C-alpha positions in Angstrom: -20.3 13.4 -24.4 -19.7 17.1 -25.2 -20.9 18.1 -28.6 -18.5 19.1 -31.3 -19.4 22.8 -31.5 -18.6 23.2 -27.8 -15.2 21.6 -28.2 -14.4 23.7 -31.3 -15.2 27.0 -29.6 -12.9 26.5 -26.6 -10.0 28.8 -26.2 -6.3 27.6 -26.4 -6.0 28.4 -22.7 -8.9 26.1 -21.9 -7.4 23.4 -24.0 -4.0 23.6 -22.4 -5.2 23.9 -18.8 -8.1 21.5 -18.7 -7.4 18.3 -16.9 -9.6 16.4 -19.4 -7.1 17.1 -22.2 -4.1 16.7 -19.9 -1.7 18.6 -22.1 -1.1 21.3 -19.5 -0.6 18.7 -16.8 1.7 16.6 -18.9 3.9 19.7 -19.6 4.0 20.6 -15.9 4.8 17.1 -14.8 7.6 17.0 -17.3 9.2 20.2 -16.1 8.9 19.2 -12.4 10.2 15.7 -13.2 13.3 17.2 -14.8 13.9 19.2 -11.6 13.5 16.1 -9.5 10.4 17.6 -7.8 7.9 15.1 -9.0 7.8 11.3 -9.2 5.4 9.2 -11.1 3.8 8.1 -7.8 3.2 11.6 -6.7 1.4 12.5 -9.9 -1.3 9.9 -9.3 -1.5 9.0 -5.6 -2.4 11.8 -3.2 -0.9 9.8 -0.3 2.4 9.1 -2.0 5.4 10.1 0.3 6.5 13.7 -0.1 9.8 15.3 0.7 9.7 17.8 3.5 11.3 21.2 3.4 13.6 20.3 6.3 15.3 17.1 7.4 13.6 15.6 10.3 14.4 12.6 12.6 10.7 11.8 13.3 8.9 10.1 10.5 5.6 9.1 12.1 3.5 10.1 15.0 1.2 8.5 17.6 -1.0 11.0 19.3 -2.7 9.7 22.4 -5.7 11.7 23.5 -7.1 10.8 26.9 -10.5 12.3 28.0 -11.6 12.0 31.5 -8.1 12.0 33.2 -7.3 13.9 36.4 -6.9 17.6 36.1 -3.5 19.0 35.3 -3.6 20.8 38.7 -3.5 17.3 40.3 -0.7 16.1 38.1 2.0 18.5 36.9 0.7 22.1 37.3 0.6 23.0 41.0 -1.5 26.1 42.0 -0.5 27.0 45.6 -3.0 29.9 45.5 -5.8 27.5 45.4 -4.9 26.2 48.8 -4.8 29.7 50.1 -8.3 30.4 48.8 -9.8 27.0 49.6 -13.4 27.2 50.7 -13.8 30.9 49.7 -16.2 32.2 47.1 -14.8 32.6 43.6 -13.2 36.0 43.1 -15.3 38.4 40.9 -12.3 39.0 38.6 -12.6 35.3 37.7 -16.3 35.1 37.1 -17.3 38.5 35.8 -18.6 38.4 32.2 -17.5 34.7 31.9 -19.8 31.9 30.8 -19.5 28.5 32.3 -21.1 25.2 31.0 -22.0 23.6 34.4 -20.6 25.8 37.2 -23.0 27.9 39.3 -20.7 30.9 39.8 -22.9 32.6 42.3 -22.5 29.7 44.9 -19.3 28.1 43.8 -16.3 28.0 46.1 -12.6 27.4 45.6 -11.3 23.8 46.1 -7.7 23.3 47.1 -5.4 20.6 45.8 -4.7 17.8 48.3 -1.7 16.4 46.4 1.9 16.3 47.6 4.5 17.8 45.2 8.2 17.4 44.5 10.6 18.7 41.9 12.1 16.1 39.6 15.0 15.8 37.1 17.5 18.5 36.1 14.6 20.5 34.7 13.1 20.8 38.2 9.7 19.8 37.0 6.9 19.9 39.7 5.1 16.6 39.7 2.5 15.3 42.1 2.5 12.0 44.0 0.2 10.6 41.3 3.0 10.4 38.7 5.8 8.4 40.4 6.9 6.7 37.2 6.9 9.7 34.9 8.9 11.4 37.6 11.8 9.1 36.8 12.0 10.4 33.2 11.0 14.0 33.8 13.9 15.3 31.6 12.8 13.2 28.6 9.3 14.7 28.3 8.2 18.1 27.1 5.8 19.5 29.8 3.6 22.3 28.6 2.0 24.5 31.3 1.3 27.7 29.3 -1.7 26.6 27.2 -4.8 28.7 27.5 -8.2 28.7 25.8 -11.6 30.5 26.0 -13.4 27.2 25.3 -15.5 26.2 28.3 -17.1 23.0 27.1 -15.9 19.6 26.0 -16.7 19.6 22.3 -15.1 22.9 21.4 -12.2 22.1 23.7 -11.6 18.8 21.9 -11.8 20.5 18.5 -9.2 23.0 19.7 -6.8 20.3 20.8 -7.1 18.2 17.7 -7.6 20.9 14.9 -6.2 24.1 16.5 -9.6 25.8 16.3 -12.9 25.6 18.2 -14.7 26.0 14.9 -16.0 23.1 12.7 -14.5 22.4 9.3 -10.8 22.7 10.2 -8.4 19.8 9.3 -7.1 17.7 12.2 -3.4 17.2 13.0 -3.2 13.9 11.3 -4.9 15.3 8.1 -2.3 18.1 7.9 0.6 15.6 8.4 -0.6 13.2 5.7 -1.4 16.2 3.4 2.1 17.5 3.8 4.1 14.3 3.9 2.0 11.6 2.4 2.2 8.0 3.7 4.8 5.3 3.3 2.1 2.6 3.5 0.6 1.3 0.3 -1.9 -1.1 1.8 -3.0 0.8 4.9 -4.4 4.3 5.4 -1.9 7.1 6.0 -4.0 8.3 9.0 -5.7 5.8 11.3 -7.9 6.4 14.3 -8.3 3.9 17.2 -10.9 4.6 19.9 -11.7 3.0 23.2 -14.0 3.7 26.1 -17.3 5.5 25.6 -16.0 7.7 22.8 -15.3 11.4 22.7 -18.2 13.8 22.4 -16.5 15.5 19.4 -16.6 12.2 17.4 -15.4 12.3 13.8 -14.8 16.1 13.9 -11.7 15.3 15.9 -10.1 13.5 13.0 -11.8 15.0 10.0 -10.0 16.6 7.0 -12.0 19.8 7.1 -11.5 21.8 3.9 -8.8 19.4 2.7 -9.8 16.5 0.4 -11.4 13.6 2.3 -8.4 11.4 1.3 -6.6 13.0 4.2 -9.3 12.3 6.9 -8.6 9.7 9.6 -9.9 6.2 9.0 -11.5 4.7 12.1 -10.4 1.2 12.8 -11.9 -1.4 15.1 -9.7 -3.5 17.3 -11.5 -6.8 16.6 -13.2 -8.4 13.6 -12.8 -6.5 10.4 -10.9 -3.3 11.2 -13.3 -1.5 8.8 -16.9 -2.5 8.4 -17.8 -4.2 5.1 -14.1 -4.7 4.3 -14.4 -8.4 3.6 -16.1 -9.7 0.4 -19.6 -11.0 0.8 -20.2 -14.8 0.1 -20.0 -15.5 -3.6 -17.8 -12.6 -4.6 -14.3 -13.8 -5.6 -11.1 -11.7 -5.4 -11.1 -11.4 -9.2 -14.7 -10.2 -9.3 -13.9 -7.7 -6.7 -10.8 -6.5 -8.6 -12.8 -6.1 -11.8 -15.5 -4.2 -9.9 -13.0 -1.7 -8.5 -11.4 -1.2 -11.9 -14.9 -0.5 -13.4 -15.7 2.0 -10.7 -12.3 3.7 -11.1 -12.9 4.0 -14.9 -16.4 5.5 -14.4 -15.0 7.9 -11.8 -12.3 8.9 -14.2 -14.8 9.8 -16.8 -16.7 11.9 -14.3 -13.6 13.7 -13.2 -12.7 14.5 -16.8 -16.1 16.1 -17.1 -16.3 18.2 -14.0 -12.8 18.2 -12.6 -13.9 17.7 -9.0 -10.8 16.8 -6.8 -13.1 14.8 -4.5 -13.5 12.3 -7.2 -9.7 11.5 -7.0 -10.3 11.0 -3.2 -13.1 8.5 -4.0 -10.9 6.6 -6.5 -8.1 6.4 -4.0 -10.5 5.2 -1.2 -11.9 2.3 -3.4 -8.4 1.2 -4.4 -7.0 1.4 -0.8 -10.0 -0.6 0.5 -9.2 -3.3 -2.0 -5.6 -3.5 -0.9 -6.6 -3.4 2.8 -8.5 -6.6 2.4 -5.2 -8.6 2.7 -3.2 -6.1 4.9 -5.8 -5.2 7.6 -6.5 -8.7 8.9 -2.8 -9.4 9.3 -2.5 -6.1 11.2 -4.9 -7.0 14.0 -3.7 -10.6 14.3 -1.6 -10.4 17.5 -0.9 -14.2 17.6 2.6 -13.7 16.4 3.5 -11.2 19.1 5.6 -12.7 21.8 4.3 -13.1 25.4 6.7 -10.5 26.8 5.4 -7.9 24.4 1.8 -8.6 25.3 2.6 -8.4 29.0 4.4 -5.1 28.6 1.4 -3.6 26.8 -0.9 -5.0 29.5 -3.1 -6.9 27.0 -4.2 -9.5 29.5 -3.6 -7.8 32.8 -6.2 -8.3 35.6 -8.6 -5.4 35.6 -10.0 -3.7 38.7 -13.8 -3.8 39.2 -14.5 -0.4 37.7 -18.1 0.8 37.4 -18.9 3.6 34.9 -22.4 5.0 34.4 -21.7 6.5 31.0 -19.8 3.7 29.3 -16.2 2.5 29.7 -15.6 0.4 32.8 -14.8 -3.3 32.7 -12.9 -4.4 29.6 -11.5 -1.0 28.7 -8.0 -1.7 30.0 -7.6 -4.5 27.4 -9.2 -2.4 24.7 -6.9 0.6 25.3 -3.8 -1.7 25.7 -4.7 -3.4 22.4 -5.0 -0.1 20.6 -1.6 1.0 21.9 0.0 -2.2 20.4 -2.0 -1.7 17.1 -0.7 1.9 16.9 2.9 0.6 17.0 2.1 -2.0 14.4 0.6 0.6 12.1 3.5 2.9 12.1 5.9 -0.1 11.6 3.9 -0.7 8.4 4.2 2.8 7.2 1.1 4.6 8.4 2.1 8.3 9.0 -0.2 9.3 11.8 -2.2 7.3 14.4 -4.7 9.1 16.7 -5.5 7.0 19.8 -8.6 8.2 21.7 -9.7 6.9 25.0 -12.6 8.4 26.9 -13.5 7.0 30.3 
């Protein structure tokens, strides 16, 4: 404990502002509460739902990130000039002072696109023969063909897509959303990550919280067994014993926070308490036995898979894994999770 002389020599400003005393925080909470800007839940739970500045129709988001898919120039971004230059050496204007990860620019030649293209929908979107089903709803999709980046390798490109920057340490999309809006789920994380295939080369940096508190980082779920490792109690540990242990850890963390005021301690407290609540909610989440047969068929859970061979992971079994993750993503947002990142790398 702090000695008496230290406490007596503190200034009035320190006394009012320090979270250990709480007087300043109580006054602030009272003022905000009177204005209707703070609820009791918001003052204690970093993931409590927060009101947005603008009214929105969308409340939750599922972001599907597919790595290893065909190039956009084979799908929805035709490049007629490629066919004109097919077989020729790359123009110097394209290669001068440019670094490439794998391309040998001295000997590389241009490859044309063999796809057949048609315009679809009232928007007149160009789509190749590889997207016959998406062509039927071209007007219902936002097609972006203006994106550009200087990133020339997989990992920085993945960081850019998921965090908006090629640099490490920036919060991901899901982290920003849960930071700004909180989560409507009490027993599941506000930001969940589901992964299938061999995994992205960027790994956890694609769903990290960066400089935000770790409370807002994505929680990686597994699609079978315990969604999170070590979630179930070990043999001999009852629910009551687990509850008392969580309460004791919370109290110790509270004492530590009162001493040093580190906001990460609040993240630690929230993580322990959420893990305890997840012990009953998470097993129910991944139990698909109550889903009707039609739903399972629509998601392709048990569809016959082609004999796919992959030298770097993926391959057989990944159709079911990805389909299951898609269904789990829906179940998560139905239960209040704010953001689900669904990664699949083939």
